[in-house]
N, C-alpha and C positions, 0 to 999 in steps of 0.2 A: 782831268785837270786841263784847263786851257789858259793861255796867256792872253789877257785883255789888251786892248789898244793902249791902256795907260801903263802897261808893263807889270801889272800885279796879277798873279794867278788867282783863279777862283778859289782854289784851296787855301791860299794865304788870306784872301778876303774873308772866307768862312771862319778861319781860325781867329782873326782879329775881331770879327763881329761876335763870335761865340764868347771870347774872353771878356769883351765889353759887357755883354748881356749877363754873363755869370757874375760879374762884379757889381751887378745891380743897375747897370746903365740902361738907357733906352736910346732908340735911334730912329730918325726919319730919313727918307731918301735924300733930302737936301743935306743933312749932316753927314750921310754916308759918302757923299761925293768928295768931302774934304779929307785931308790927311788925318790920321794914318790909314783910313779905310780905302780911299780912292775907288769907291765902288759905284759904278753907274747903274747897276741893276740890283738894288737891294732886295727887291721882291724875289728874284731868282736865288740869291744867297739865303734868304729866309726859308725858301722852299727846300733848299739843300739841307739846311740845319734841321728843319722839321722832319725830313726824310731820315736823318740820323738819330731821331728820337727826342730832340729838344722840344719842349712845350713852349711855344711862343704865341703871345696874343698881339693883336694889332688894334689900334683905336684911331679913328679919324679925328684929326685936330685941325684948327684953322691957324695958319701962321700969320705974322704981321702983314704980309702982302695981301692977305685975304684968301689965298689959295688954301685948299684943303689937302692935307697929306696924311699918310698913315704913320703913326708912331708905334714901333715894335718894342716889346719888352718880354721878359720871361713870364710865363703864366704863374699866378699865385697858387693855383690848385694842383 
């Protein structure tokens, strides 16, 4: 576990993200920066969750600003 500069531990971030995904939610890095996640490195937390056995898919999407980001959700298979 490490404490990030935003004051939230990576373990806490993983728990929040896992709960959100298990409830049927999806998440982009832009959304993850906001409360309650306050996660600046969503890709790293997704990696941690995958290492713990969670099956997570990512799909590139275009956001209103025109940027392309990855939206993560639980795998359907």
